[in-house]
C-alpha positions in Angstrom: 14.0 -4.6 -5.4 10.8 -6.7 -5.9 10.6 -9.6 -8.2 9.9 -8.7 -11.9 6.3 -10.0 -11.9 6.1 -10.7 -15.6 9.4 -12.5 -15.7 8.4 -14.6 -12.7 5.1 -15.5 -14.4 7.0 -16.3 -17.7 9.2 -18.7 -15.7 6.2 -20.4 -14.2 4.7 -20.8 -17.7 7.9 -22.3 -18.9 7.6 -24.8 -16.2 4.2 -25.8 -17.4 1.9 -24.2 -14.9 -1.6 -24.2 -16.3 -4.1 -22.8 -13.7 -4.0 -20.1 -11.0 -6.6 -20.9 -8.3 -7.0 -18.0 -6.0 -9.0 -15.9 -3.5 -7.4 -12.5 -4.1 -5.0 -10.8 -1.6 -3.6 -7.3 -1.9 0.0 -8.7 -1.3 -0.4 -10.7 -4.5 -2.3 -8.1 -6.5 0.4 -7.6 -9.1 0.9 -11.3 -9.7 -2.9 -11.8 -9.9 -3.1 -8.9 -12.4 -0.3 -10.5 -14.5 -2.2 -13.8 -14.6 -5.5 -12.2 -15.6 -3.7 -10.2 -18.3 -2.0 -13.4 -19.6 -3.6 -15.6 -22.3 -1.3 -18.5 -21.4 -2.5 -19.5 -17.9 -6.1 -19.9 -16.7 -7.2 -17.7 -13.9 -9.6 -19.5 -11.5 -11.2 -17.0 -9.0 -12.7 -19.1 -6.2 -15.5 -18.6 -3.7 -13.3 -19.7 -0.8 -9.8 -20.9 -0.1 -11.1 -24.5 0.5 -12.7 -24.4 -3.0 -9.4 -23.2 -4.5 -7.5 -26.0 -2.8 -10.0 -28.7 -4.0 -10.1 -27.4 -7.6 -6.3 -27.4 -7.7 -6.3 -31.0 -6.4 -8.6 -32.1 -9.1 -6.5 -30.4 -11.7 -3.3 -32.0 -10.4 -4.9 -35.4 -10.3 -5.9 -34.9 -13.9 -2.4 -34.2 -15.1 -2.5 -30.4 -15.0 -0.1 -28.1 -13.1 -2.0 -25.6 -10.9 -1.0 -23.1 -8.3 -3.0 -21.9 -5.3 -2.8 -18.3 -4.0 -4.5 -17.2 -0.7 -3.9 -15.0 2.3 -2.9 -16.1 5.7 -6.4 -15.9 7.3 -7.7 -17.9 4.3 -5.2 -20.7 5.0 -7.5 -21.6 8.0 -10.4 -22.1 5.5 -8.2 -24.6 3.7 -7.4 -26.7 6.7 -9.8 -29.5 6.1 -8.9 -29.8 2.5 -5.2 -29.9 3.3 -5.4 -32.3 6.2 -8.1 -34.6 4.9 -7.4 -34.6 1.1 -4.0 -33.4 0.1 -2.0 -34.9 3.0 -3.6 -38.4 3.2 -3.7 -38.8 -0.6 -0.2 -37.5 -1.0 -1.1 -34.8 -3.4 1.4 -31.9 -3.7 0.4 -28.5 -5.0 2.3 -25.2 -4.7 0.4 -23.1 -2.2 1.3 -19.4 -2.0 0.2 -17.8 1.3 0.5 -14.1 2.0 1.9 -13.6 5.5 -0.1 -10.7 6.8 1.6 -8.6 9.4 0.1 -6.8 12.4 1.2 -3.8 14.5 0.0 -3.3 18.0 -2.9 -0.9 18.0 -3.9 -1.7 14.4 -7.7 -2.2 13.8 -7.1 -5.1 11.3 -7.3 -7.4 14.3 -8.1 -10.5 12.1 -4.4 -10.7 11.3 -3.1 -10.4 14.9 -2.9 -14.1 15.8 -1.5 -15.5 12.6 1.0 -12.6 12.2 3.1 -14.6 14.7 1.6 -18.1 14.6 1.3 -18.8 10.9 4.3 -21.2 10.9 2.8 -23.1 13.9 -0.5 -23.5 11.9 1.4 -24.8 8.9 3.4 -27.3 11.1 0.1 -28.5 12.6 -1.1 -29.3 9.1 1.9 -31.5 8.7 3.8 -29.2 6.3 7.0 -27.2 6.3 7.2 -23.6 5.1 9.6 -21.4 3.1 9.5 -17.7 2.3 9.3 -16.8 -1.4 12.6 -15.3 -2.6 12.2 -11.6 -3.2 15.4 -11.0 -5.2 15.7 -13.7 -7.8 12.9 -14.8 -10.2 14.6 -18.0 -11.1 15.2 -19.0 -7.4 11.5 -18.2 -6.6 10.3 -20.4 -9.4 12.5 -23.3 -8.2 11.0 -22.8 -4.7 7.5 -23.4 -6.1 8.7 -26.4 -8.0 9.9 -27.8 -4.7 6.4 -27.2 -3.3 5.0 -29.1 -6.2 6.9 -32.2 -5.1 6.9 -32.0 -1.3 4.5 -30.9 1.6 5.8 -27.3 1.8 3.7 -24.1 1.9 5.4 -21.0 0.4 4.9 -17.7 2.3 4.6 -14.4 0.5 5.8 -11.1 2.1 4.4 -7.7 1.2 6.1 -6.0 -1.7 7.4 -9.1 -3.3 6.1 -8.3 -6.8 6.7 -5.4 -9.2 3.7 -3.3 -10.2 1.4 -4.7 -12.9 -1.9 -2.9 -13.9 -4.9 -4.8 -15.3 -5.2 -4.3 -19.0 -8.1 -2.0 -19.9 -10.2 -5.0 -21.2 -10.1 -6.5 -17.7 -11.1 -3.3 -15.8 -14.7 -2.8 -14.7 -16.8 0.3 -15.4 -19.6 0.7 -12.9 -20.1 4.4 -13.4 -23.8 4.0 -14.4 -24.6 2.9 -10.8 -24.5 5.1 -7.7 -21.5 5.0 -5.4 -22.0 2.6 -2.4 -21.6 5.7 -0.2 -24.9 7.1 -1.5 -26.8 4.1 -0.4 -25.1 4.1 3.0 -26.0 7.8 3.4 -29.6 6.9 2.8 -29.4 4.1 5.5 -27.8 6.6 7.9 -30.7 9.0 7.4 -33.5 6.5 7.6 -32.2 4.5 10.6 -30.4 7.2 12.7 -30.9 6.7 16.4 -33.0 3.6 15.9 -32.6 0.2 17.5 -31.4 -1.6 14.4 -27.9 -3.1 14.4 -25.9 -2.8 11.2 -23.2 -5.4 10.6 -20.6 -4.5 7.9 -18.7 -7.3 6.2 -14.9 -7.3 6.2 -13.2 -4.9 3.7 -14.3 -1.6 2.3 -18.0 -2.1 3.1 -17.3 -1.8 6.8 -14.8 1.0 6.2 -17.3 3.0 4.3 -20.0 2.4 6.9 -17.7 4.0 9.4 -17.3 7.1 7.2 -20.9 7.5 5.9 -23.1 6.0 8.7 -22.2 7.9 11.8 -25.7 8.0 13.3 -26.5 4.3 13.2 -25.6 1.4 15.5 -22.8 -0.3 13.6 -20.6 -3.4 14.1 -17.5 -3.4 11.8 -16.4 -7.0 11.2 -12.7 -6.8 10.4 -12.3 -10.5 9.3 -14.4 -13.7 9.1 -15.2 -13.1 5.4 -18.4 -14.8 4.4 -19.7 -14.8 8.0 -21.5 -11.5 8.3 -25.0 -13.1 7.6 -24.5 -15.8 10.1 -23.3 -13.3 12.7 -26.5 -11.3 12.0 -28.6 -14.5 12.2 -27.2 -15.2 15.7 -28.0 -11.6 16.8 -31.5 -11.8 15.3 -32.2 -15.1 17.0 -31.5 -13.2 20.2 -34.3 -10.8 19.3 -32.1 -8.0 17.8 -33.2 -6.1 14.7 -30.4 -6.6 12.2 -29.3 -5.4 8.8 -26.3 -7.0 7.2 -24.3 -5.0 4.7 -22.4 -7.5 2.5 -20.7 -7.7 -0.9 -20.7 -10.0 -3.9 -17.4 -11.8 -3.1 -18.4 -12.4 0.6 -21.8 -13.6 -0.5 -20.4 -16.8 -2.1 -17.7 -17.6 0.5 -20.0 -19.4 3.0 -23.3 -19.9 1.2 -24.4 -22.4 3.8 -25.3 -19.4 5.9 -28.1 -18.7 3.5 -29.6 -22.1 3.9 -29.3 -21.9 7.7 -30.9 -18.5 7.9 -33.8 -19.7 5.8 -34.8 -22.2 8.5 -35.6 -19.3 10.8 -37.4 -17.0 8.3 -40.5 -16.7 10.5 -38.6 -16.1 13.7 -36.2 -13.2 12.9 -36.0 -9.6 11.9 -33.0 -9.8 9.6 -32.2 -8.0 6.3 -29.3 -8.9 4.1 -28.2 -6.1 1.6 -25.8 -7.4 -1.0 -23.8 -4.4 -2.4 -22.6 -5.7 -5.7 -19.6 -3.9 -7.3 -18.6 -7.0 -9.3 -15.1 -6.8 -7.9 -12.7 -7.5 -5.1 -12.2 -3.8 -4.2 -9.8 -4.5 -1.3 -7.3 -6.4 -3.5 -7.2 -4.4 -6.7 -10.7 -4.4 -8.1 -10.3 -7.7 -10.0 -13.6 -9.0 -11.4 -15.3 -11.5 -9.1 -16.4 -13.4 -12.2 -19.9 -13.9 -10.8 -22.2 -12.5 -13.5 -23.6 -16.0 -14.0 -25.1 -16.0 -10.5 -28.8 -15.3 -10.1 -28.6 -13.9 -6.6 -32.3 -13.3 -6.2 -33.2 -16.9 -7.2 -30.6 -18.3 -4.8 -31.9 -16.4 -1.8 -35.5 -17.1 -2.7 -34.7 -20.8 -2.8 -33.0 -20.4 0.6 -36.2 -19.0 2.2 -35.6 -15.3 2.0 -38.3 -12.8 1.1 -37.4 -10.8 -2.0 -39.8 -7.9 -2.5 -37.9 -6.1 -5.4 -35.8 -6.9 -8.3 -32.1 -5.8 -8.5 -31.8 -2.2 -7.3 -29.8 0.1 -9.5 -30.6 3.6 -8.2 -31.1 5.5 -4.9 -34.8 6.2 -5.4 -35.7 2.5 -5.6 -33.4 1.8 -2.7 -35.1 4.3 -0.4 -38.5 2.9 -1.4 -37.4 -0.6 -0.7 -35.9 0.2 2.7 -39.0 2.1 3.7 -41.2 -1.0 3.3 -39.1 -3.1 5.8 -39.2 -0.6 8.7 -41.5 -1.7 11.5 -41.9 -5.2 10.0 -40.5 -8.6 10.8 -39.0 -11.2 8.5 -35.9 -12.5 6.6 -35.3 -10.2 3.6 -32.8 -9.7 0.8 -31.9 -6.8 -1.4 -29.5 -7.0 -4.4 -28.0 -3.5 -5.0 -25.7 -2.6 -7.8 -23.1 0.0 -6.9 -19.9 1.8 -8.1 -16.7 1.9 -6.1 -15.9 4.9 -3.8 -12.5 6.3 -3.2 -10.6 4.6 -0.4 -11.9 5.6 3.1 -10.2 5.2 6.5 -10.4 2.1 8.6 -12.4 2.4 11.8 -10.0 2.8 14.7 -9.3 -0.1 17.1 -11.5 1.1 19.9 -14.5 1.3 17.5 -13.8 -2.1 15.9 -12.9 -4.3 19.0 -16.2 -4.8 20.7 -17.6 -8.1 21.9 -21.2 -7.2 22.7 -23.8 -5.6 20.6 -25.4 -2.4 21.9 -29.1 -2.5 22.6 -31.0 -3.0 19.4 
């Protein structure tokens, strides 16, 4: 039996926990939903795991009692914060890390290494690890209390928490926008059999490209969230024509890639399409809480060419895409979209390539 999620959260609240700093993970979806639903703990969705760790450190140093929740691949993003802030300054914070598994032949290759080596990574950081108790809410709470006092990272296995749905007030309605698949179908039609390389960011964007863009030259990036633009920049600096298909959550994870790309605006043929569904679709459709961001202003300031305002329909998308064909430059499109139903992951032999095809 999984932990009773609401009872577990109530126990944490009774212990005085005040903030939940997270980059969402599907293993923790039910706990995250319970936190979002609660009026007694502050949910802090973060652009990256390093940001989550640093915010939590600031809260702890100010007398608050935060928790951090990330997935195993994200623990690598936290490495510098852990080893150069938490450890030397002797700051303890409960850090929950989902321990992602991997089966031979799976296409989720970003989890393959840490599926076995996560304890070694934690040890290299100078920490011990424990696995969150899946049977007793009280014992699980005491484990996190120990992590609040010692250099211990708590690992979370799949199926630990009972089901919690987001309250209606926290669910996002995007039905006024086209499904992302409709935009992808338009790209498939306009760029079929052409020399453009499409790079799909990790998660459902790449999965949907595999389903709806069968006539284009696609690279499906299984992991490295936030790195799709920089991967595309590298390819474009090698004279490839590149279109990156990204999302709102990955846009903010490594925004330094925007500034770096802007330095080469006159040298590349690179287009970044941000498909904005306002949510973390892969982890339960929680709101990314990024409505305050002015995406177009950010990329303009970074050196990108922005030829259109936010795109909200297929007709405007097709017109915008037509203008960039047979031209060179560094371009950006902000596209609002609804969520499709879940599509299959690309198979391993399609995902695991180490060279781009001619393009």
